[in-house]
ZAVOPA-201156 format. One record per residue (C-alpha): residue number from 1; residue in one letter; chain; x, y, z. Coordinates in steps of 0.1 Angstrom, whole numbers, m for minus. Layout:
// residues N
PT   seq   type   mol      px      py      pz
PT   NUM      A     A       X       Y       Z
...
// end
This chain:
// residues 298
PT   seq   type   mol      px      py      pz
PT     1      M     A     913     999     532
PT     2      A     A     882    1011     549
PT     3      T     A     882     995     584
PT     4      M     A     849     978     595
PT     5      K     A     830     987     627
PT     6      K     A     812     960     642
PT     7      T     A     784     974     666
PT     8      I     A     772     947     694
PT     9      R     A     732     949     692
PT    10      E     A     717     940     724
PT    11      S     A     689     916     723
PT    12      T     A     655     921     731
PT    13      G     A     660     902     764
PT    14      D     A     690     923     772
PT    15      R     A     673     954     769
PT    16      I     A     641     944     791
PT    17      F     A     670     929     818
PT    18      L     A     688     960     819
PT    19      T     A     656     980     826
PT    20      T     A     645     962     852
PT    21      I     A     677     968     868
PT    22      Y     A     677    1003     865
PT    23      A     A     639    1005     873
PT    24      I     A     648     983     907
PT    25      L     A     678    1008     914
PT    26      G     A     657    1037     911
PT    27      I     A     629    1022     935
PT    28      V     A     658    1019     961
PT    29      L     A     673    1052     955
PT    30      I     A     639    1064     960
PT    31      V     A     631    1040     991
PT    32      V     A     670    1055    1006
PT    33      L     A     670    1093     995
PT    34      Y     A     634    1099    1006
PT    35      P     A     640    1100    1039
PT    36      L     A     673    1116    1043
PT    37      I     A     656    1145    1024
PT    38      Y     A     623    1147    1045
PT    39      I     A     646    1147    1075
PT    40      V     A     664    1178    1059
PT    41      S     A     638    1194    1049
PT    42      S     A     616    1190    1082
PT    43      S     A     649    1202    1103
PT    44      I     A     648    1236    1080
PT    45      S     A     609    1243    1082
PT    46      S     A     588    1262    1102
PT    47      P     A     573    1246    1135
PT    48      A     A     539    1253    1128
PT    49      A     A     546    1236    1095
PT    50      V     A     562    1203    1108
PT    51      T     A     536    1197    1135
PT    52      S     A     507    1201    1110
PT    53      G     A     523    1181    1086
PT    54      R     A     526    1204    1052
PT    55      V     A     564    1191    1052
PT    56      W     A     563    1160    1024
PT    57      L     A     593    1167    1003
PT    58      W     A     606    1205    1002
PT    59      P     A     610    1227    1032
PT    60      V     A     578    1248    1042
PT    61      D     A     582    1285    1055
PT    62      I     A     618    1280    1061
PT    63      S     A     635    1282    1094
PT    64      F     A     664    1275    1116
PT    65      K     A     648    1278    1148
PT    66      G     A     658    1243    1157
PT    67      F     A     694    1243    1147
PT    68      E     A     696    1279    1169
PT    69      T     A     680    1261    1199
PT    70      L     A     703    1229    1198
PT    71      F     A     734    1252    1194
PT    72      H     A     724    1268    1223
PT    73      T     A     718    1241    1245
PT    74      P     A     742    1228    1270
PT    75      Q     A     727    1195    1270
PT    76      V     A     731    1187    1231
PT    77      M     A     767    1204    1227
PT    78      S     A     782    1184    1259
PT    79      G     A     771    1154    1243
PT    80      Y     A     781    1163    1208
PT    81      G     A     819    1167    1226
PT    82      N     A     813    1133    1244
PT    83      S     A     803    1117    1213
PT    84      I     A     837    1133    1195
PT    85      F     A     859    1120    1223
PT    86      Y     A     841    1085    1226
PT    87      T     A     849    1080    1190
PT    88      A     A     884    1093    1190
PT    89      A     A     899    1075    1223
PT    90      G     A     876    1042    1216
PT    91      T     A     890    1039    1178
PT    92      F     A     928    1044    1192
PT    93      I     A     924    1017    1217
PT    94      S     A     900     998    1194
PT    95      V     A     926     998    1166
PT    96      A     A     960     992    1187
PT    97      M     A     942     963    1204
PT    98      T     A     932     949    1175
PT    99      V     A     964     950    1153
PT   100      M     A     983     935    1186
PT   101      I     A     955     904    1186
PT   102      A     A     958     903    1147
PT   103      Y     A     994     905    1144
PT   104      P     A    1007     876    1162
PT   105      L     A     975     852    1150
PT   106      S     A     990     858    1114
PT   107      R     A    1024     842    1123
PT   108      K     A    1032     809    1118
PT   109      T     A    1058     806    1145
PT   110      F     A    1031     819    1169
PT   111      F     A    1025     788    1190
PT   112      G     A     986     780    1199
PT   113      R     A     976     803    1171
PT   114      N     A     951     784    1158
PT   115      A     A     935     772    1191
PT   116      M     A     933     810    1199
PT   117      M     A     918     816    1166
PT   118      V     A     892     795    1176
PT   119      F     A     888     809    1212
PT   120      V     A     885     843    1193
PT   121      T     A     859     834    1165
PT   122      F     A     838     811    1189
PT   123      T     A     829     846    1207
PT   124      M     A     809     854    1175
PT   125      I     A     783     827    1177
PT   126      F     A     778     828    1219
PT   127      S     A     786     851    1244
PT   128      G     A     781     860    1279
PT   129      G     A     746     878    1274
PT   130      L     A     737     913    1290
PT   131      I     A     736     906    1327
PT   132      P     A     770     887    1332
PT   133      T     A     785     913    1308
PT   134      Y     A     769     939    1329
PT   135      M     A     783     922    1364
PT   136      V     A     816     924    1349
PT   137      V     A     820     955    1342
PT   138      K     A     802     968    1376
PT   139      G     A     828     945    1395
PT   140      L     A     857     965    1374
PT   141      H     A     843     998    1390
PT   142      L     A     836    1011    1354
PT   143      I     A     797    1023    1357
PT   144      D     A     793    1055    1352
PT   145      T     A     822    1064    1340
PT   146      R     A     841    1071    1304
PT   147      W     A     857    1039    1307
PT   148      A     A     824    1016    1302
PT   149      L     A     821    1028    1267
PT   150      L     A     860    1024    1259
PT   151      I     A     873     989    1268
PT   152      P     A     840     963    1272
PT   153      N     A     839     963    1237
PT   154      A     A     872     978    1224
PT   155      V     A     876     945    1200
PT   156      W     A     853     932    1176
PT   157      V     A     861     897    1162
PT   158      W     A     856     905    1125
PT   159      Q     A     881     931    1128
PT   160      V     A     905     908    1141
PT   161      I     A     895     884    1113
PT   162      I     A     906     906    1082
PT   163      A     A     933     922    1100
PT   164      R     A     946     890    1106
PT   165      S     A     942     881    1071
PT   166      F     A     958     910    1059
PT   167      F     A     988     905    1078
PT   168      H     A     989     869    1070
PT   169      S     A     988     877    1027
PT   170      S     A    1009     911    1033
PT   171      I     A    1037     909    1054
PT   172      P     A    1056     876    1048
PT   173      D     A    1076     856    1068
PT   174      E     A    1107     863    1050
PT   175      L     A    1111     901    1058
PT   176      L     A    1106     890    1100
PT   177      E     A    1134     867    1094
PT   178      A     A    1154     892    1075
PT   179      S     A    1150     917    1101
PT   180      E     A    1156     895    1127
PT   181      I     A    1192     887    1113
PT   182      D     A    1193     922    1113
PT   183      G     A    1190     921    1153
PT   184      C     A    1160     939    1147
PT   185      S     A    1135     929    1176
PT   186      D     A    1098     923    1177
PT   187      L     A    1086     954    1188
PT   188      R     A    1109     977    1166
PT   189      F     A    1097     952    1135
PT   190      M     A    1060     963    1143
PT   191      R     A    1067     999    1145
PT   192      S     A    1093    1002    1116
PT   193      V     A    1077     977    1094
PT   194      V     A    1045     962    1100
PT   195      I     A    1026     993    1104
PT   196      P     A    1043    1013    1076
PT   197      L     A    1032     985    1057
PT   198      S     A     994     981    1069
PT   199      K     A     980    1015    1060
PT   200      P     A     953    1001    1039
PT   201      I     A     943     978    1066
PT   202      L     A     945    1003    1096
PT   203      A     A     925    1029    1076
PT   204      V     A     898    1002    1073
PT   205      L     A     899     994    1110
PT   206      V     A     899    1032    1117
PT   207      L     A     866    1036    1095
PT   208      M     A     851    1008    1110
PT   209      Y     A     854    1013    1147
PT   210      A     A     846    1049    1145
PT   211      V     A     815    1046    1126
PT   212      G     A     808    1022    1149
PT   213      Q     A     814    1046    1179
PT   214      W     A     800    1076    1166
PT   215      N     A     769    1057    1166
PT   216      A     A     765    1035    1194
PT   217      Y     A     742    1042    1219
PT   218      F     A     732    1009    1238
PT   219      D     A     762    1009    1260
PT   220      A     A     759    1043    1272
PT   221      L     A     720    1034    1279
PT   222      I     A     729    1005    1302
PT   223      Y     A     765    1021    1318
PT   224      L     A     758    1055    1322
PT   225      K     A     740    1074    1348
PT   226      S     A     755    1106    1348
PT   227      A     A     739    1129    1319
PT   228      N     A     772    1149    1314
PT   229      L     A     786    1121    1303
PT   230      F     A     761    1109    1279
PT   231      P     A     773    1104    1241
PT   232      L     A     748    1127    1210
PT   233      Q     A     732    1096    1205
PT   234      L     A     718    1093    1239
PT   235      V     A     705    1130    1239
PT   236      L     A     689    1120    1206
PT   237      R     A     673    1091    1221
PT   238      S     A     661    1113    1250
PT   239      I     A     644    1135    1231
PT   240      I     A     630    1117    1204
PT   241      I     A     613    1092    1228
PT   242      Q     A     608    1111    1263
PT   243      N     A     600    1142    1238
PT   244      N     A     614    1166    1265
PT   245      S     A     642    1181    1280
PT   246      S     A     650    1202    1307
PT   247      G     A     678    1221    1292
PT   248      L     A     647    1233    1264
PT   249      M     A     628    1247    1285
PT   250      D     A     637    1283    1280
PT   251      A     A     639    1284    1244
PT   252      M     A     601    1265    1247
PT   253      K     A     589    1299    1257
PT   254      M     A     589    1316    1230
PT   255      V     A     569    1288    1209
PT   256      E     A     547    1262    1215
PT   257      R     A     565    1235    1237
PT   258      Q     A     552    1207    1214
PT   259      Q     A     559    1222    1179
PT   260      L     A     596    1232    1187
PT   261      A     A     599    1197    1202
PT   262      E     A     589    1182    1170
PT   263      L     A     612    1201    1149
PT   264      L     A     643    1192    1170
PT   265      K     A     636    1160    1165
PT   266      Y     A     649    1165    1128
PT   267      S     A     676    1192    1134
PT   268      L     A     691    1167    1162
PT   269      I     A     692    1137    1135
PT   270      V     A     709    1158    1112
PT   271      V     A     732    1174    1132
PT   272      A     A     739    1140    1145
PT   273      T     A     743    1120    1114
PT   274      L     A     758    1151    1094
PT   275      P     A     794    1138    1102
PT   276      V     A     792    1102    1090
PT   277      L     A     771    1117    1059
PT   278      I     A     799    1142    1049
PT   279      I     A     826    1117    1050
PT   280      Y     A     812    1085    1038
PT   281      P     A     813    1096    1001
PT   282      F     A     853    1098    1002
PT   283      V     A     859    1065    1025
PT   284      Q     A     833    1042    1005
PT   285      R     A     862    1024     988
PT   286      Y     A     878    1016    1020
PT   287      F     A     848     999    1033
PT   288      V     A     847     978    1002
PT   289      Q     A     884     968    1005
PT   290      G     A     878     960    1042
PT   291      M     A     853     935    1028
PT   292      L     A     875     919    1002
PT   293      V     A     906     918    1027
PT   294      G     A     881     897    1049
PT   295      S     A     879     876    1018
PT   296      V     A     915     867    1010
PT   297      K     A     932     837    1024
PT   298      G     A     938     833    1059
// end
């Protein structure tokens, strides 16, 4: 007996709807993708082509002079090293403090956890403001130190919430009770049980904090005065807005100052965003997972 295959035909309305969706997504893709292509093309074009506006999509008179200048500029390399340090150290401190706050708040036996959670979430709505925060940082003698970029914003409330939700739903109380019967201390339980079972949320926290630390520049702008402490983002801001840099004077003797300065803007943008652009496609699912964890009961 021959099997009959039934095909579901899409109605005219469905085809119009899908066509509209694809058209909108195509427009969004172009809007998002074009600036990236333009910046990359400008960064590897000649300074004259960039300044004259001949670059609009593809590179013109391919030249790597901008990247050569950047990698021979002490200020840029110092900023790159500082950004790597701030990202690594800041992410470690932030993840450790977030876990230490979120895990106790997820346990039913923790006295006053609901009241403390109210105080934590209250900071999402109201904050002290820039001036009081600056006065606190100054009072702690953190101005113009690396700690000013690591401590004041070490804990983000949203990350505490999603970590608390994960611990509440994934680490059952029965597991804690069983460990207590075996004589396991709280620190031993955290190290031997909670941390190994929490790798997904730890990955989410590391990614979120690392991206935030890498892209941050406002705290450095407010708290740092010494150029040798500036992160890469602050160096990028200085070149784009002020359009000058004493560290680039030797290289600018070879070409027009304005042409090279314009080229350096695009080259430095590529250098600053390249790590995130390379890593993000491989870790995108963790960002999605982080958003889903935050929506779980808790």
